[in-house]
C-alpha positions as CSV (number, residue, x, y, z in Angstrom):
1,X,29.1,18.9,-25.3
2,X,30.6,18.2,-21.9
3,X,28.3,17.7,-19.0
4,X,28.7,19.9,-15.9
5,X,30.3,18.3,-12.9
6,X,28.0,17.2,-10.1
7,X,28.7,19.0,-6.7
8,X,27.6,17.3,-3.4
9,X,26.4,20.1,-1.4
10,X,25.2,20.3,2.4
11,X,21.7,20.3,1.0
12,X,22.3,17.2,-0.8
13,X,23.8,15.6,2.2
14,X,20.7,16.6,4.3
15,X,18.3,15.2,1.7
16,X,20.4,11.9,1.6
17,X,20.2,11.6,5.4
18,X,16.3,12.3,5.3
19,X,16.0,9.7,2.7
20,X,18.0,7.0,4.6
21,X,16.0,7.8,7.7
22,X,12.7,7.3,5.9
23,X,13.9,4.1,4.3
24,X,14.8,2.3,7.5
25,X,11.8,3.3,9.4
26,X,8.7,2.1,7.3
27,X,5.2,2.6,8.8
28,X,4.7,-0.3,11.2
29,X,1.6,-2.4,11.4
30,X,-0.8,-1.1,13.9
31,X,-4.0,-2.3,15.5
32,X,-7.4,-0.6,15.4
33,X,-9.4,0.8,18.3
34,X,-13.0,-0.2,18.7
35,X,-15.3,2.2,16.6
36,X,-12.4,3.6,14.8
37,X,-12.8,4.4,11.0
38,X,-10.7,2.0,8.7
39,X,-9.8,2.6,5.1
40,X,-9.7,0.0,2.5
41,X,-7.5,0.5,-0.7
42,X,-8.0,-2.0,-3.5
43,X,-5.9,-2.3,-6.7
44,X,-6.4,-4.7,-9.5
45,X,-4.3,-5.3,-12.6
46,X,-4.5,-7.8,-15.4
47,X,-3.0,-10.5,-13.2
48,X,-3.4,-9.6,-9.5
49,X,-5.6,-8.5,-6.8
50,X,-4.2,-6.3,-3.9
51,X,-5.7,-4.8,-0.8
52,X,-4.5,-2.6,2.1
53,X,-6.5,-2.1,5.3
54,X,-5.2,1.1,7.1
55,X,-6.1,3.2,10.0
56,X,-5.4,7.0,10.4
57,X,-3.0,7.8,13.3
58,X,-1.9,11.4,13.7
59,X,-2.8,12.4,10.1
60,X,-0.9,9.4,8.7
61,X,-2.4,6.1,7.3
62,X,-0.9,3.2,9.1
63,X,-1.1,-0.2,7.4
64,X,-2.9,-2.9,9.5
65,X,-3.0,-5.6,6.8
66,X,-1.9,-5.9,3.3
67,X,-2.0,-8.8,0.7
68,X,-2.2,-9.7,-2.8
69,X,-2.8,-12.7,-5.0
70,X,-2.4,-13.7,-8.5
71,X,-5.5,-14.2,-10.6
72,X,-6.4,-17.6,-12.1
73,X,-6.4,-17.9,-15.9
74,X,-10.3,-17.7,-15.9
75,X,-10.2,-14.6,-13.6
76,X,-7.8,-12.8,-15.9
77,X,-10.7,-12.7,-18.5
78,X,-13.0,-10.8,-16.0
79,X,-13.9,-7.1,-16.8
80,X,-12.1,-4.5,-14.6
81,X,-15.5,-4.0,-12.4
82,X,-15.7,-7.8,-11.8
83,X,-12.1,-8.0,-10.6
84,X,-12.9,-5.1,-8.1
85,X,-15.8,-7.0,-6.9
86,X,-13.9,-10.1,-6.7
87,X,-11.2,-8.3,-4.6
88,X,-14.0,-7.1,-2.1
89,X,-15.4,-10.6,-1.9
90,X,-12.2,-12.4,-1.5
91,X,-10.6,-10.2,1.0
92,X,-13.7,-9.5,2.9
93,X,-13.9,-13.1,3.8
94,X,-10.3,-13.0,5.0
95,X,-10.8,-9.7,7.0
96,X,-14.0,-10.6,8.9
97,X,-12.1,-10.1,12.1
98,X,-12.0,-6.3,11.4
99,X,-15.6,-5.9,10.5
């Protein structure tokens, strides 16, 4: 069975240009305004803790601060809920400036 030949159409070219434009213009860090709502996204895995602090600007979330760290051997044994709590405590201390 022979595969059909790929055709590079105008639609493909336009999609490729949009992708290139997006990849070279990632969201920039932005600063909060006094009284503005901030959003905190947490992620934990078996080996890492991650956090992103964002603000909403024109319907888009703009990162203000993002960081992750590797868990110690002891911390890798923590249940998921404790890793989430550890993430909040650890990064809460680092982000006092924003709260």
